[in-house]
PDB file with one MODEL, atoms N, CA, C and O in Angstrom:
MODEL        1
ATOM      1  N   MET A   1       0.830  -1.194   0.000  1.00  0.00           N
ATOM      2  CA  MET A   1       0.000   0.000   0.000  1.00  0.00           C
ATOM      3  C   MET A   1       0.873   1.255   0.000  1.00  0.00           C
ATOM      4  O   MET A   1       0.512   2.263  -0.608  1.00  0.00           O
ATOM      5  N   LEU A   2       1.993   1.197   0.666  1.00  0.00           N
ATOM      6  CA  LEU A   2       2.854   2.372   0.715  1.00  0.00           C
ATOM      7  C   LEU A   2       3.471   2.676  -0.643  1.00  0.00           C
ATOM      8  O   LEU A   2       3.871   3.812  -0.895  1.00  0.00           O
ATOM      9  N   ALA A   3       3.555   1.694  -1.509  1.00  0.00           N
ATOM     10  CA  ALA A   3       4.159   1.891  -2.823  1.00  0.00           C
ATOM     11  C   ALA A   3       3.144   2.358  -3.870  1.00  0.00           C
ATOM     12  O   ALA A   3       3.424   2.290  -5.067  1.00  0.00           O
ATOM     13  N   CYS A   4       1.974   2.828  -3.440  1.00  0.00           N
ATOM     14  CA  CYS A   4       0.943   3.221  -4.403  1.00  0.00           C
ATOM     15  C   CYS A   4       1.199   4.607  -4.995  1.00  0.00           C
ATOM     16  O   CYS A   4       0.492   5.011  -5.918  1.00  0.00           O
ATOM     17  N   GLY A   5       2.175   5.336  -4.495  1.00  0.00           N
ATOM     18  CA  GLY A   5       2.533   6.625  -5.074  1.00  0.00           C
ATOM     19  C   GLY A   5       1.785   7.805  -4.491  1.00  0.00           C
ATOM     20  O   GLY A   5       1.925   8.919  -4.995  1.00  0.00           O
ATOM     21  N   LEU A   6       0.994   7.602  -3.447  1.00  0.00           N
ATOM     22  CA  LEU A   6       0.289   8.709  -2.804  1.00  0.00           C
ATOM     23  C   LEU A   6       1.157   9.272  -1.680  1.00  0.00           C
ATOM     24  O   LEU A   6       1.481   8.554  -0.734  1.00  0.00           O
ATOM     25  N   PRO A   7       1.535  10.543  -1.773  1.00  0.00           N
ATOM     26  CA  PRO A   7       2.406  11.096  -0.734  1.00  0.00           C
ATOM     27  C   PRO A   7       1.752  11.124   0.644  1.00  0.00           C
ATOM     28  O   PRO A   7       2.446  11.141   1.661  1.00  0.00           O
ATOM     29  N   GLU A   8       0.410  11.129   0.685  1.00  0.00           N
ATOM     30  CA  GLU A   8      -0.292  11.140   1.968  1.00  0.00           C
ATOM     31  C   GLU A   8      -0.149   9.813   2.705  1.00  0.00           C
ATOM     32  O   GLU A   8      -0.329   9.748   3.921  1.00  0.00           O
ATOM     33  N   LEU A   9       0.174   8.755   1.964  1.00  0.00           N
ATOM     34  CA  LEU A   9       0.321   7.424   2.554  1.00  0.00           C
ATOM     35  C   LEU A   9       1.781   7.015   2.530  1.00  0.00           C
ATOM     36  O   LEU A   9       2.175   6.092   1.818  1.00  0.00           O
ATOM     37  N   SER A  10       2.573   7.721   3.321  1.00  0.00           N
ATOM     38  CA  SER A  10       4.012   7.486   3.276  1.00  0.00           C
ATOM     39  C   SER A  10       4.533   6.669   4.445  1.00  0.00           C
ATOM     40  O   SER A  10       5.708   6.302   4.466  1.00  0.00           O
ATOM     41  N   SER A  11       3.671   6.377   5.427  1.00  0.00           N
ATOM     42  CA  SER A  11       4.140   5.585   6.562  1.00  0.00           C
ATOM     43  C   SER A  11       3.037   4.628   7.012  1.00  0.00           C
ATOM     44  O   SER A  11       1.882   4.742   6.604  1.00  0.00           O
ATOM     45  N   THR A  12       3.426   3.694   7.856  1.00  0.00           N
ATOM     46  CA  THR A  12       2.465   2.743   8.395  1.00  0.00           C
ATOM     47  C   THR A  12       1.414   3.465   9.234  1.00  0.00           C
ATOM     48  O   THR A  12       0.251   3.059   9.252  1.00  0.00           O
ATOM     49  N   ASP A  13       1.811   4.525   9.926  1.00  0.00           N
ATOM     50  CA  ASP A  13       0.853   5.303  10.716  1.00  0.00           C
ATOM     51  C   ASP A  13      -0.228   5.916   9.829  1.00  0.00           C
ATOM     52  O   ASP A  13      -1.392   5.981  10.222  1.00  0.00           O
ATOM     53  N   ASP A  14       0.152   6.362   8.644  1.00  0.00           N
ATOM     54  CA  ASP A  14      -0.822   6.923   7.706  1.00  0.00           C
ATOM     55  C   ASP A  14      -1.845   5.867   7.290  1.00  0.00           C
ATOM     56  O   ASP A  14      -3.040   6.149   7.209  1.00  0.00           O
ATOM     57  N   ILE A  15      -1.372   4.665   7.032  1.00  0.00           N
ATOM     58  CA  ILE A  15      -2.257   3.560   6.649  1.00  0.00           C
ATOM     59  C   ILE A  15      -3.200   3.217   7.795  1.00  0.00           C
ATOM     60  O   ILE A  15      -4.388   2.983   7.577  1.00  0.00           O
ATOM     61  N   MET A  16      -2.679   3.189   8.999  1.00  0.00           N
ATOM     62  CA  MET A  16      -3.510   2.873  10.165  1.00  0.00           C
ATOM     63  C   MET A  16      -4.555   3.964  10.394  1.00  0.00           C
ATOM     64  O   MET A  16      -5.690   3.660  10.759  1.00  0.00           O
ATOM     65  N   PHE A  17      -4.189   5.226  10.186  1.00  0.00           N
ATOM     66  CA  PHE A  17      -5.137   6.333  10.323  1.00  0.00           C
ATOM     67  C   PHE A  17      -6.284   6.154   9.330  1.00  0.00           C
ATOM     68  O   PHE A  17      -7.453   6.268   9.697  1.00  0.00           O
ATOM     69  N   LEU A  18      -5.946   5.876   8.081  1.00  0.00           N
ATOM     70  CA  LEU A  18      -6.960   5.676   7.052  1.00  0.00           C
ATOM     71  C   LEU A  18      -7.839   4.476   7.382  1.00  0.00           C
ATOM     72  O   LEU A  18      -9.060   4.536   7.235  1.00  0.00           O
ATOM     73  N   ARG A  19      -7.237   3.420   7.815  1.00  0.00           N
ATOM     74  CA  ARG A  19      -7.982   2.215   8.176  1.00  0.00           C
ATOM     75  C   ARG A  19      -8.955   2.492   9.325  1.00  0.00           C
ATOM     76  O   ARG A  19     -10.090   2.017   9.308  1.00  0.00           O
ATOM     77  N   ASP A  20      -8.514   3.251  10.310  1.00  0.00           N
ATOM     78  CA  ASP A  20      -9.389   3.598  11.435  1.00  0.00           C
ATOM     79  C   ASP A  20     -10.560   4.462  10.973  1.00  0.00           C
ATOM     80  O   ASP A  20     -11.689   4.273  11.428  1.00  0.00           O
ATOM     81  N   ARG A  21     -10.299   5.396  10.084  1.00  0.00           N
ATOM     82  CA  ARG A  21     -11.347   6.308   9.608  1.00  0.00           C
ATOM     83  C   ARG A  21     -12.375   5.608   8.732  1.00  0.00           C
ATOM     84  O   ARG A  21     -13.532   6.026   8.687  1.00  0.00           O
ATOM     85  N   LEU A  22     -11.975   4.555   8.037  1.00  0.00           N
ATOM     86  CA  LEU A  22     -12.897   3.812   7.185  1.00  0.00           C
ATOM     87  C   LEU A  22     -13.794   2.868   7.981  1.00  0.00           C
ATOM     88  O   LEU A  22     -14.730   2.281   7.437  1.00  0.00           O
ATOM     89  N   ARG A  23     -13.502   2.727   9.267  1.00  0.00           N
ATOM     90  CA  ARG A  23     -14.321   1.919  10.176  1.00  0.00           C
ATOM     91  C   ARG A  23     -14.518   0.493   9.666  1.00  0.00           C
ATOM     92  O   ARG A  23     -15.644   0.011   9.553  1.00  0.00           O
ATOM     93  N   LEU A  24     -13.408  -0.169   9.362  1.00  0.00           N
ATOM     94  CA  LEU A  24     -13.444  -1.530   8.857  1.00  0.00           C
ATOM     95  C   LEU A  24     -13.939  -2.526   9.901  1.00  0.00           C
ATOM     96  O   LEU A  24     -14.201  -3.685   9.580  1.00  0.00           O
ATOM     97  N   ASP A  25     -14.069  -2.076  11.153  1.00  0.00           N
ATOM     98  CA  ASP A  25     -14.551  -2.945  12.213  1.00  0.00           C
ATOM     99  C   ASP A  25     -16.074  -3.080  12.208  1.00  0.00           C
ATOM    100  O   ASP A  25     -16.614  -3.936  12.909  1.00  0.00           O
ATOM    101  N   LEU A  26     -16.775  -2.251  11.432  1.00  0.00           N
ATOM    102  CA  LEU A  26     -18.236  -2.276  11.396  1.00  0.00           C
ATOM    103  C   LEU A  26     -18.739  -3.159  10.269  1.00  0.00           C
ATOM    104  O   LEU A  26     -18.080  -3.325   9.243  1.00  0.00           O
ATOM    105  N   ASN A  27     -19.938  -3.731  10.485  1.00  0.00           N
ATOM    106  CA  ASN A  27     -20.554  -4.474   9.384  1.00  0.00           C
ATOM    107  C   ASN A  27     -21.183  -3.460   8.424  1.00  0.00           C
ATOM    108  O   ASN A  27     -21.156  -2.259   8.694  1.00  0.00           O
ATOM    109  N   ASP A  28     -21.739  -3.922   7.327  1.00  0.00           N
ATOM    110  CA  ASP A  28     -22.252  -3.011   6.299  1.00  0.00           C
ATOM    111  C   ASP A  28     -23.347  -2.091   6.824  1.00  0.00           C
ATOM    112  O   ASP A  28     -23.346  -0.898   6.522  1.00  0.00           O
ATOM    113  N   ASN A  29     -24.279  -2.628   7.607  1.00  0.00           N
ATOM    114  CA  ASN A  29     -25.371  -1.805   8.125  1.00  0.00           C
ATOM    115  C   ASN A  29     -24.870  -0.749   9.106  1.00  0.00           C
ATOM    116  O   ASN A  29     -25.292   0.406   9.049  1.00  0.00           O
ATOM    117  N   GLU A  30     -23.980  -1.142   9.996  1.00  0.00           N
ATOM    118  CA  GLU A  30     -23.419  -0.202  10.969  1.00  0.00           C
ATOM    119  C   GLU A  30     -22.604   0.885  10.261  1.00  0.00           C
ATOM    120  O   GLU A  30     -22.676   2.061  10.618  1.00  0.00           O
ATOM    121  N   ALA A  31     -21.834   0.475   9.257  1.00  0.00           N
ATOM    122  CA  ALA A  31     -21.021   1.437   8.513  1.00  0.00           C
ATOM    123  C   ALA A  31     -21.914   2.419   7.764  1.00  0.00           C
ATOM    124  O   ALA A  31     -21.622   3.614   7.713  1.00  0.00           O
ATOM    125  N   THR A  32     -23.005   1.916   7.183  1.00  0.00           N
ATOM    126  CA  THR A  32     -23.940   2.785   6.477  1.00  0.00           C
ATOM    127  C   THR A  32     -24.522   3.821   7.422  1.00  0.00           C
ATOM    128  O   THR A  32     -24.579   5.005   7.091  1.00  0.00           O
ATOM    129  N   GLU A  33     -24.952   3.382   8.592  1.00  0.00           N
ATOM    130  CA  GLU A  33     -25.509   4.314   9.581  1.00  0.00           C
ATOM    131  C   GLU A  33     -24.460   5.329  10.033  1.00  0.00           C
ATOM    132  O   GLU A  33     -24.756   6.516  10.171  1.00  0.00           O
ATOM    133  N   TYR A  34     -23.239   4.857  10.260  1.00  0.00           N
ATOM    134  CA  TYR A  34     -22.168   5.740  10.727  1.00  0.00           C
ATOM    135  C   TYR A  34     -21.863   6.821   9.692  1.00  0.00           C
ATOM    136  O   TYR A  34     -21.809   8.004  10.028  1.00  0.00           O
ATOM    137  N   PHE A  35     -21.663   6.421   8.437  1.00  0.00           N
ATOM    138  CA  PHE A  35     -21.324   7.399   7.408  1.00  0.00           C
ATOM    139  C   PHE A  35     -22.503   8.296   7.077  1.00  0.00           C
ATOM    140  O   PHE A  35     -22.311   9.465   6.743  1.00  0.00           O
ATOM    141  N   TYR A  36     -23.722   7.771   7.164  1.00  0.00           N
ATOM    142  CA  TYR A  36     -24.909   8.601   6.979  1.00  0.00           C
ATOM    143  C   TYR A  36     -24.949   9.695   8.042  1.00  0.00           C
ATOM    144  O   TYR A  36     -25.264  10.847   7.742  1.00  0.00           O
ATOM    145  N   SER A  37     -24.627   9.334   9.286  1.00  0.00           N
ATOM    146  CA  SER A  37     -24.627  10.329  10.361  1.00  0.00           C
ATOM    147  C   SER A  37     -23.555  11.397  10.126  1.00  0.00           C
ATOM    148  O   SER A  37     -23.766  12.566  10.450  1.00  0.00           O
ATOM    149  N   LEU A  38     -22.401  11.001   9.564  1.00  0.00           N
ATOM    150  CA  LEU A  38     -21.358  11.981   9.258  1.00  0.00           C
ATOM    151  C   LEU A  38     -21.801  12.943   8.154  1.00  0.00           C
ATOM    152  O   LEU A  38     -21.530  14.141   8.224  1.00  0.00           O
ATOM    153  N   VAL A  39     -22.481  12.413   7.137  1.00  0.00           N
ATOM    154  CA  VAL A  39     -22.975  13.258   6.048  1.00  0.00           C
ATOM    155  C   VAL A  39     -24.020  14.220   6.589  1.00  0.00           C
ATOM    156  O   VAL A  39     -23.994  15.412   6.283  1.00  0.00           O
ATOM    157  N   LYS A  40     -24.935  13.702   7.390  1.00  0.00           N
ATOM    158  CA  LYS A  40     -25.984  14.543   7.972  1.00  0.00           C
ATOM    159  C   LYS A  40     -25.373  15.645   8.839  1.00  0.00           C
ATOM    160  O   LYS A  40     -25.812  16.795   8.800  1.00  0.00           O
ATOM    161  N   LYS A  41     -24.371  15.283   9.612  1.00  0.00           N
ATOM    162  CA  LYS A  41     -23.689  16.262  10.464  1.00  0.00           C
ATOM    163  C   LYS A  41     -23.012  17.338   9.621  1.00  0.00           C
ATOM    164  O   LYS A  41     -23.062  18.518   9.967  1.00  0.00           O
ATOM    165  N   SER A  42     -22.387  16.944   8.528  1.00  0.00           N
ATOM    166  CA  SER A  42     -21.693  17.927   7.688  1.00  0.00           C
ATOM    167  C   SER A  42     -22.682  18.827   6.955  1.00  0.00           C
ATOM    168  O   SER A  42     -22.392  20.002   6.727  1.00  0.00           O
ATOM    169  N   LEU A  43     -23.846  18.293   6.584  1.00  0.00           N
ATOM    170  CA  LEU A  43     -24.847  19.116   5.896  1.00  0.00           C
ATOM    171  C   LEU A  43     -25.459  20.162   6.818  1.00  0.00           C
ATOM    172  O   LEU A  43     -25.938  21.198   6.358  1.00  0.00           O
ATOM    173  N   ASN A  44     -25.442  19.894   8.107  1.00  0.00           N
ATOM    174  CA  ASN A  44     -25.970  20.848   9.080  1.00  0.00           C
ATOM    175  C   ASN A  44     -24.899  21.786   9.623  1.00  0.00           C
ATOM    176  O   ASN A  44     -25.183  22.620  10.482  1.00  0.00           O
ATOM    177  N   ASN A  45     -23.689  21.657   9.135  1.00  0.00           N
ATOM    178  CA  ASN A  45     -22.575  22.470   9.583  1.00  0.00           C
ATOM    179  C   ASN A  45     -22.612  23.827   8.878  1.00  0.00           C
ATOM    180  O   ASN A  45     -22.742  23.890   7.655  1.00  0.00           O
ATOM    181  N   TYR A  46     -22.499  24.902   9.645  1.00  0.00           N
ATOM    182  CA  TYR A  46     -22.556  26.251   9.078  1.00  0.00           C
ATOM    183  C   TYR A  46     -21.472  26.469   8.030  1.00  0.00           C
ATOM    184  O   TYR A  46     -21.743  27.028   6.968  1.00  0.00           O
ATOM    185  N   ARG A  47     -20.268  26.040   8.313  1.00  0.00           N
ATOM    186  CA  ARG A  47     -19.162  26.269   7.376  1.00  0.00           C
ATOM    187  C   ARG A  47     -19.390  25.527   6.058  1.00  0.00           C
ATOM    188  O   ARG A  47     -19.103  26.063   4.988  1.00  0.00           O
ATOM    189  N   ALA A  48     -19.903  24.302   6.131  1.00  0.00           N
ATOM    190  CA  ALA A  48     -20.180  23.537   4.912  1.00  0.00           C
ATOM    191  C   ALA A  48     -21.299  24.198   4.115  1.00  0.00           C
ATOM    192  O   ALA A  48     -21.221  24.273   2.889  1.00  0.00           O
ATOM    193  N   ARG A  49     -22.331  24.673   4.790  1.00  0.00           N
ATOM    194  CA  ARG A  49     -23.439  25.329   4.095  1.00  0.00           C
ATOM    195  C   ARG A  49     -22.986  26.628   3.455  1.00  0.00           C
ATOM    196  O   ARG A  49     -23.411  26.956   2.348  1.00  0.00           O
ATOM    197  N   PHE A  50     -22.129  27.367   4.141  1.00  0.00           N
ATOM    198  CA  PHE A  50     -21.597  28.610   3.589  1.00  0.00           C
ATOM    199  C   PHE A  50     -20.737  28.318   2.362  1.00  0.00           C
ATOM    200  O   PHE A  50     -20.821  29.029   1.361  1.00  0.00           O
ATOM    201  N   ASN A  51     -19.917  27.284   2.437  1.00  0.00           N
ATOM    202  CA  ASN A  51     -19.078  26.875   1.312  1.00  0.00           C
ATOM    203  C   ASN A  51     -19.945  26.475   0.115  1.00  0.00           C
ATOM    204  O   ASN A  51     -19.647  26.849  -1.019  1.00  0.00           O
ATOM    205  N   ASP A  52     -21.008  25.721   0.363  1.00  0.00           N
ATOM    206  CA  ASP A  52     -21.918  25.327  -0.713  1.00  0.00           C
ATOM    207  C   ASP A  52     -22.556  26.555  -1.366  1.00  0.00           C
ATOM    208  O   ASP A  52     -22.674  26.622  -2.589  1.00  0.00           O
ATOM    209  N   ALA A  53     -22.963  27.516  -0.554  1.00  0.00           N
ATOM    210  CA  ALA A  53     -23.577  28.738  -1.082  1.00  0.00           C
ATOM    211  C   ALA A  53     -22.588  29.493  -1.969  1.00  0.00           C
ATOM    212  O   ALA A  53     -22.967  29.996  -3.026  1.00  0.00           O
ATOM    213  N   LEU A  54     -21.345  29.575  -1.554  1.00  0.00           N
ATOM    214  CA  LEU A  54     -20.329  30.250  -2.364  1.00  0.00           C
ATOM    215  C   LEU A  54     -20.113  29.534  -3.690  1.00  0.00           C
ATOM    216  O   LEU A  54     -19.953  30.179  -4.726  1.00  0.00           O
ATOM    217  N   HIS A  55     -20.106  28.218  -3.665  1.00  0.00           N
ATOM    218  CA  HIS A  55     -19.946  27.456  -4.905  1.00  0.00           C
ATOM    219  C   HIS A  55     -21.125  27.678  -5.846  1.00  0.00           C
ATOM    220  O   HIS A  55     -20.944  27.815  -7.056  1.00  0.00           O
ATOM    221  N   ILE A  56     -22.322  27.711  -5.290  1.00  0.00           N
ATOM    222  CA  ILE A  56     -23.508  27.955  -6.123  1.00  0.00           C
ATOM    223  C   ILE A  56     -23.412  29.334  -6.775  1.00  0.00           C
ATOM    224  O   ILE A  56     -23.676  29.478  -7.969  1.00  0.00           O
ATOM    225  N   LEU A  57     -23.041  30.328  -6.006  1.00  0.00           N
ATOM    226  CA  LEU A  57     -22.906  31.689  -6.556  1.00  0.00           C
ATOM    227  C   LEU A  57     -21.807  31.764  -7.608  1.00  0.00           C
ATOM    228  O   LEU A  57     -21.965  32.429  -8.632  1.00  0.00           O
ATOM    229  N   ALA A  58     -20.714  31.095  -7.361  1.00  0.00           N
ATOM    230  CA  ALA A  58     -19.575  31.159  -8.282  1.00  0.00           C
ATOM    231  C   ALA A  58     -19.865  30.462  -9.610  1.00  0.00           C
ATOM    232  O   ALA A  58     -19.283  30.816 -10.636  1.00  0.00           O
ATOM    233  N   HIS A  59     -20.753  29.486  -9.597  1.00  0.00           N
ATOM    234  CA  HIS A  59     -20.996  28.703 -10.807  1.00  0.00           C
ATOM    235  C   HIS A  59     -22.326  29.016 -11.489  1.00  0.00           C
ATOM    236  O   HIS A  59     -22.768  28.271 -12.363  1.00  0.00           O
ATOM    237  N   GLN A  60     -22.956  30.101 -11.095  1.00  0.00           N
ATOM    238  CA  GLN A  60     -24.196  30.492 -11.765  1.00  0.00           C
ATOM    239  C   GLN A  60     -23.878  31.030 -13.143  1.00  0.00           C
ATOM    240  O   GLN A  60     -22.893  31.741 -13.344  1.00  0.00           O
ATOM    241  N   LYS A  61     -24.737  30.673 -14.092  1.00  0.00           N
ATOM    242  CA  LYS A  61     -24.566  31.194 -15.443  1.00  0.00           C
ATOM    243  C   LYS A  61     -25.119  32.617 -15.485  1.00  0.00           C
ATOM    244  O   LYS A  61     -26.170  32.886 -14.905  1.00  0.00           O
ATOM    245  N   PRO A  62     -24.429  33.523 -16.159  1.00  0.00           N
ATOM    246  CA  PRO A  62     -24.960  34.882 -16.256  1.00  0.00           C
ATOM    247  C   PRO A  62     -26.230  34.888 -17.117  1.00  0.00           C
ATOM    248  O   PRO A  62     -26.343  34.156 -18.100  1.00  0.00           O
ATOM    249  N   LYS A  63     -27.166  35.727 -16.717  1.00  0.00           N
ATOM    250  CA  LYS A  63     -28.415  35.844 -17.465  1.00  0.00           C
ATOM    251  C   LYS A  63     -28.168  36.623 -18.755  1.00  0.00           C
ATOM    252  O   LYS A  63     -27.408  37.591 -18.770  1.00  0.00           O
ATOM    253  N   PRO A  64     -28.825  36.186 -19.845  1.00  0.00           N
ATOM    254  CA  PRO A  64     -28.645  36.940 -21.101  1.00  0.00           C
ATOM    255  C   PRO A  64     -29.230  38.348 -20.975  1.00  0.00           C
ATOM    256  O   PRO A  64     -30.240  38.560 -20.304  1.00  0.00           O
ATOM    257  N   LYS A  65     -28.584  39.288 -21.624  1.00  0.00           N
ATOM    258  CA  LYS A  65     -29.034  40.670 -21.581  1.00  0.00           C
ATOM    259  C   LYS A  65     -30.286  40.829 -22.446  1.00  0.00           C
ATOM    260  O   LYS A  65     -30.392  40.246 -23.525  1.00  0.00           O
ATOM    261  N   LYS A  66     -31.220  41.625 -21.953  1.00  0.00           N
ATOM    262  CA  LYS A  66     -32.439  41.905 -22.725  1.00  0.00           C
ATOM    263  C   LYS A  66     -32.145  42.978 -23.747  1.00  0.00           C
ATOM    264  O   LYS A  66     -31.368  43.899 -23.493  1.00  0.00           O
ATOM    265  N   LYS A  67     -32.771  42.854 -24.909  1.00  0.00           N
ATOM    266  CA  LYS A  67     -32.550  43.835 -25.973  1.00  0.00           C
ATOM    267  C   LYS A  67     -33.676  44.828 -26.012  1.00  0.00           C
ATOM    268  O   LYS A  67     -33.669  45.736 -26.844  1.00  0.00           O
TER     269      LYS A  67
ENDMDL
END
């Protein structure tokens, strides 16, 4: 795994961190509930909502000018 070329995965500690975050100890149903709760938590986060609003504003198409 360390030879995959990702600089973020340069040590065994990095691999263990990733493994812990992926919650490989949970079964499929438990993992689904866990990650669903993380998504729900992030959607209710002020900073995430503000970031989403900025992205929406930045990617709006300009309205055509009326003649």
